[in-house]
C-alpha positions as CSV (number, residue, x, y, z in Angstrom):
1,M,4.4,11.3,-83.5
2,G,5.0,8.7,-81.1
3,I,7.4,7.8,-78.6
4,V,9.2,5.1,-80.8
5,E,8.8,7.0,-83.9
6,E,10.9,9.8,-82.4
7,A,13.6,7.8,-81.0
8,H,14.0,5.7,-84.3
9,N,13.8,8.9,-86.5
10,V,10.9,7.0,-88.2
11,K,10.1,9.1,-91.6
12,V,6.7,7.9,-93.8
13,L,7.1,8.8,-97.1
14,G,5.1,8.5,-100.6
15,S,1.6,7.6,-101.6
16,G,0.2,4.2,-102.4
17,D,-1.7,1.3,-100.3
18,K,1.3,-0.7,-99.7
19,F,4.0,-0.3,-97.0
20,I,7.4,-0.7,-97.6
21,I,9.9,-0.8,-94.6
22,L,13.5,0.0,-95.2
23,A,15.9,-1.0,-92.6
24,H,19.7,-0.2,-92.7
25,G,22.5,-2.2,-91.3
26,F,25.7,-1.6,-89.2
27,G,27.3,1.8,-89.6
28,T,24.7,3.5,-91.4
29,D,21.3,5.0,-90.9
30,Q,18.7,5.6,-93.0
31,S,20.3,7.8,-95.4
32,V,21.9,4.5,-96.8
33,W,18.9,4.4,-99.1
34,K,18.9,7.7,-100.3
35,H,19.3,6.3,-103.8
36,F,16.4,4.0,-103.8
37,V,13.4,6.2,-102.1
38,P,12.6,8.2,-105.1
39,H,12.0,5.2,-106.8
40,L,9.3,3.9,-104.7
41,L,7.4,7.3,-103.7
42,D,4.9,7.0,-106.5
43,D,3.4,3.7,-105.7
44,Y,4.2,3.0,-102.0
45,R,4.0,4.4,-98.5
46,V,7.9,4.3,-97.5
47,I,9.1,3.6,-94.1
48,L,12.6,4.5,-93.0
49,Y,13.7,4.4,-89.5
50,D,17.3,4.6,-87.7
51,N,18.3,1.3,-85.6
52,M,19.0,2.1,-81.9
53,G,22.9,2.9,-81.8
54,A,23.2,4.5,-85.2
55,G,25.0,8.0,-85.1
56,T,21.7,9.5,-85.3
57,T,20.0,8.0,-82.5
58,N,20.1,9.4,-79.0
59,P,22.6,7.5,-77.2
60,D,20.6,7.5,-74.2
61,Y,17.9,5.2,-75.7
62,F,20.5,2.5,-76.4
63,D,19.8,-0.1,-74.4
64,F,23.0,-2.1,-73.6
65,E,20.9,-5.1,-72.6
66,R,18.0,-5.2,-74.9
67,H,20.2,-4.9,-77.9
68,S,22.8,-7.2,-77.0
69,S,20.3,-9.7,-79.0
70,L,19.1,-9.4,-82.6
71,E,15.8,-9.9,-80.6
72,G,15.8,-6.6,-78.9
73,Y,15.9,-5.0,-82.6
74,A,13.1,-7.3,-83.5
75,Y,11.1,-6.1,-81.0
76,D,12.0,-2.4,-81.8
77,L,10.9,-3.2,-85.5
78,L,7.6,-4.5,-84.3
79,A,7.2,-1.4,-81.9
80,I,7.5,0.7,-84.7
81,L,4.9,-0.9,-86.8
82,E,2.4,-1.2,-84.3
83,E,2.6,2.5,-83.6
84,L,2.3,3.1,-87.4
85,S,-0.9,1.1,-87.4
86,V,0.8,-1.4,-90.0
87,H,-0.7,-4.3,-91.1
88,S,1.2,-5.8,-93.9
89,C,4.4,-4.9,-95.4
90,I,7.2,-5.6,-97.6
91,F,10.4,-5.4,-95.7
92,V,13.9,-4.6,-97.0
93,G,16.6,-5.2,-94.8
94,H,20.1,-4.7,-95.4
95,S,23.0,-6.8,-93.8
96,V,22.2,-7.3,-90.1
97,S,18.6,-5.7,-90.3
98,A,17.6,-8.6,-93.2
99,M,18.2,-11.2,-90.1
100,I,16.3,-8.7,-87.7
101,G,13.5,-8.5,-90.0
102,A,13.4,-12.6,-89.9
103,V,13.4,-12.7,-86.3
104,A,10.5,-10.1,-86.4
105,S,8.6,-12.0,-88.9
106,I,8.9,-15.6,-87.1
107,A,7.0,-13.7,-83.9
108,R,4.3,-11.8,-86.5
109,P,4.7,-13.7,-90.2
110,D,0.9,-11.4,-90.6
111,L,2.8,-8.4,-90.8
112,F,5.2,-9.3,-93.5
113,S,4.1,-10.1,-97.1
114,K,7.8,-10.9,-97.9
115,L,11.4,-10.2,-96.5
116,I,13.7,-8.6,-99.2
117,M,17.4,-9.9,-97.8
118,V,20.1,-7.5,-99.1
119,S,24.0,-8.7,-98.1
120,A,22.4,-10.9,-95.4
121,S,24.0,-13.0,-93.2
122,P,22.9,-15.6,-90.6
123,R,26.6,-16.2,-88.8
124,Y,29.6,-14.7,-89.8
125,L,32.4,-17.3,-88.2
126,N,33.2,-20.0,-89.9
127,D,32.2,-23.2,-88.3
128,V,31.9,-27.1,-89.0
129,N,30.4,-27.9,-92.5
130,Y,29.8,-24.1,-92.4
131,Y,31.9,-21.0,-94.3
132,G,30.8,-17.6,-92.7
133,G,34.1,-15.6,-93.7
134,F,35.4,-15.3,-90.8
135,E,37.6,-17.0,-88.0
136,Q,37.3,-15.7,-84.5
137,E,41.0,-14.5,-84.4
138,D,39.9,-12.0,-87.5
139,L,36.9,-10.8,-85.3
140,D,39.1,-10.1,-82.2
141,Q,41.6,-8.0,-84.1
142,L,38.5,-6.1,-85.6
143,F,37.2,-5.5,-81.7
144,D,40.6,-4.7,-80.7
145,A,41.2,-2.2,-83.3
146,M,37.8,-0.8,-83.1
147,S,38.7,-0.2,-79.2
148,A,42.3,1.2,-79.8
149,N,41.5,3.9,-82.3
150,Y,37.8,4.4,-83.1
151,K,38.4,7.3,-85.9
152,A,41.6,5.1,-87.3
153,W,39.6,1.7,-87.5
154,C,36.7,3.4,-89.3
155,N,38.9,4.7,-92.1
156,G,40.7,1.7,-92.7
157,F,37.1,-0.2,-92.5
158,A,35.2,1.8,-94.6
159,P,37.0,1.2,-98.0
160,L,37.3,-2.8,-97.4
161,A,33.5,-2.7,-96.8
162,V,32.1,-0.7,-99.3
163,G,34.7,-2.0,-101.9
164,G,36.3,0.2,-104.9
165,D,38.1,3.7,-104.1
166,M,39.0,5.1,-100.6
167,E,38.1,8.4,-102.6
168,S,35.0,7.1,-103.8
169,V,31.5,9.2,-102.4
170,A,30.1,5.9,-101.1
171,V,33.3,5.2,-98.8
172,Q,33.2,8.8,-97.8
173,E,29.4,8.3,-96.8
174,F,30.2,5.0,-94.9
175,S,32.9,6.5,-93.3
176,R,30.8,9.4,-92.3
177,T,28.3,7.3,-90.6
178,L,30.2,4.5,-89.1
179,F,32.2,7.3,-87.5
180,N,28.8,9.2,-86.0
181,M,28.5,6.3,-84.0
182,R,29.4,6.5,-80.3
183,P,32.7,4.1,-80.5
184,D,31.6,2.1,-77.3
185,I,28.0,1.6,-78.8
186,A,29.6,0.7,-82.1
187,L,32.1,-1.8,-80.3
188,V,28.7,-3.3,-78.4
189,V,26.6,-3.7,-81.8
190,S,29.7,-5.0,-83.7
191,R,29.9,-7.8,-81.3
192,T,26.1,-8.4,-81.2
193,I,26.3,-8.7,-85.1
194,F,29.6,-10.6,-85.7
195,Q,29.2,-12.9,-83.0
196,S,25.5,-13.7,-83.8
197,D,24.6,-17.1,-84.9
198,M,20.7,-17.2,-86.3
199,R,21.3,-20.7,-88.3
200,Q,18.6,-22.2,-85.9
201,I,15.8,-19.7,-86.4
202,L,15.8,-20.0,-90.3
203,V,13.3,-23.2,-90.4
204,H,11.3,-20.8,-88.6
205,V,10.9,-18.1,-91.3
206,T,7.8,-19.1,-93.5
207,V,7.6,-15.5,-95.1
208,P,8.8,-15.3,-99.0
209,C,12.5,-14.4,-98.9
210,H,14.2,-12.7,-101.8
211,I,18.0,-12.8,-100.9
212,L,19.8,-10.2,-103.0
213,Q,23.5,-10.6,-102.9
214,S,27.0,-9.1,-104.1
215,K,29.2,-11.2,-105.9
216,K,32.1,-9.8,-104.3
217,D,31.6,-8.7,-100.4
218,M,34.3,-8.9,-97.8
219,A,31.6,-9.5,-94.9
220,V,29.2,-12.1,-96.4
221,P,30.6,-14.6,-98.9
222,V,28.4,-15.5,-101.9
223,V,27.7,-19.3,-100.5
224,V,25.7,-17.6,-97.4
225,S,23.1,-16.6,-99.8
226,E,23.0,-20.2,-101.0
227,Y,23.3,-21.4,-97.6
228,L,20.0,-19.3,-96.5
229,H,18.0,-20.2,-99.6
230,Q,18.8,-24.0,-98.6
231,N,17.7,-23.5,-95.0
232,L,14.4,-21.0,-94.8
233,G,11.7,-22.3,-93.8
234,G,9.3,-20.7,-96.6
235,I,9.9,-20.2,-100.1
236,S,13.0,-18.3,-101.2
237,V,15.1,-16.9,-104.3
238,V,18.6,-16.0,-104.5
239,E,19.7,-13.0,-107.3
240,V,23.6,-12.6,-107.1
241,M,24.2,-9.1,-108.4
242,A,27.5,-7.9,-110.2
243,T,28.3,-5.4,-107.9
244,D,31.1,-5.2,-105.4
245,G,30.9,-4.7,-101.6
246,H,28.5,-5.1,-98.3
247,L,26.5,-1.9,-99.3
248,P,25.8,-2.2,-103.2
249,Q,22.4,0.0,-102.7
250,L,25.0,3.1,-101.8
251,S,27.9,2.1,-104.0
252,S,26.2,0.7,-106.9
253,P,22.8,2.3,-107.1
254,D,22.0,1.9,-111.0
255,I,22.9,-1.8,-110.9
256,V,20.8,-2.4,-107.5
257,I,17.5,-0.5,-107.8
258,P,16.2,-2.4,-111.1
259,V,17.0,-5.5,-108.8
260,L,15.5,-4.3,-106.1
261,L,12.2,-2.8,-107.9
262,K,11.8,-6.1,-109.3
263,H,11.7,-8.4,-106.5
264,I,9.6,-5.7,-104.8
265,Q,6.9,-5.9,-107.5
266,H,7.3,-9.6,-108.4
267,D,6.3,-12.5,-106.2
268,I,8.1,-15.8,-106.2
269,V,6.8,-18.3,-108.5
270,V,6.6,-21.8,-107.1
């Protein structure tokens, strides 16, 4: 196993001649895909990895400069694909990883046959003629709460993000992975994500994009999926799922898994 693979806890599972790479969002790790992976193993080689900064990674490898922008994470992704000698893959990115995949696909469109974006947003802050769902004041309060008492913040944020009952297994699971992050790293990562503005790069994304969105998501309003659809440079399709929350693959796998499989197996018809 190479240095990059080891640092990102890369796993390659399954059999088949097509690669699928599953990338997680903020506060989780590759375990967020645990309900989905078994459905892929017979037909695909599945690559799982952890973003640098996830609680499962060595915090010494987190580069506060490199990982202060999504480009740093995109270069990590490209390094993983290079080390594994992957020449083409279907990329499934959740939350921030959808934008990380988009950035990587601009640099190397040849490596990605399609991007499947789950709960994706190019910008979380509201702007003139753009609704991202948050005002700067909201984000400042979020960052202050993280700094003041990280564990208390995790316990409050997890049920909001996942949606539903505080006692649910999905909420407990997200609380666990969120709390596994080192607090100073979590704060830097959340600032990088929530203050990002990737709208200007969308036109340069030419790989086909499948945009999957929960009908109710505290982090990403449904209108954002339509904004992506209208502004991406290549062909795209949107499907709004009858799910609640920002991590539907964890909280509503029965609904999400068939949708993901459909978009993996079927290309966009122009």
